[in-house]
C-alpha positions in Angstrom: 113.0 143.0 103.5 112.7 146.7 103.3 113.8 149.1 106.0 112.1 149.1 109.4 110.8 145.5 109.3 111.7 143.2 112.1 113.1 139.7 111.7 111.3 136.9 113.4 112.9 134.6 115.9 114.2 131.2 114.6 113.7 127.9 116.3 116.1 125.0 115.7 115.2 121.5 116.9 117.6 118.6 117.2 116.8 115.1 118.2 118.5 111.9 119.3 117.3 108.5 120.4 115.8 108.5 123.9 118.5 107.2 126.4 115.8 105.6 128.6 114.6 103.4 125.8 117.7 102.9 123.7 120.6 102.4 126.1 123.1 101.5 123.3 122.2 104.5 121.0 124.9 107.0 120.1 125.0 110.5 121.6 124.9 112.4 118.3 122.2 115.0 117.9 120.8 115.4 114.4 118.8 118.3 112.9 115.1 117.7 112.9 113.5 121.1 112.2 114.2 124.8 111.6 111.2 127.0 112.0 110.8 130.7 111.4 107.6 132.6 110.6 107.9 136.2 109.4 104.2 136.8 108.8 101.8 138.7 111.0 101.4 136.8 114.3 104.3 134.6 113.5 106.3 135.4 116.6 103.4 133.9 118.7 103.2 130.8 116.5 107.0 130.3 116.9 106.7 130.5 120.6 103.7 128.1 120.6 105.6 125.6 118.4 108.7 125.8 120.7 106.6 125.2 123.7 104.9 122.2 122.0 108.2 120.6 121.1 109.5 121.1 124.7 106.6 119.0 126.0 106.6 116.4 123.1 107.2 112.9 124.2 106.9 110.3 121.5 109.0 107.7 123.5 111.5 107.4 120.7 113.4 110.7 120.6 114.5 113.4 123.0 114.5 116.9 121.6 116.8 119.9 122.1 115.2 123.2 121.3 117.2 126.4 120.6 115.3 129.7 120.2 117.3 132.6 118.6 
């Protein structure tokens, strides 16, 4: 990147098996997704994606979202 440009935020998503459905599953979180969008309008797309993942419920995994 050249001078003056701003870095976008980065979203890291981890997942583990849902405790309500899989009572004997381990507690280890594993990396699911890293998302960063440096293009025009990318910051809003990043926020939209993070919000989508916060409300995602597939019944199999629980998700932990970190926005940096």
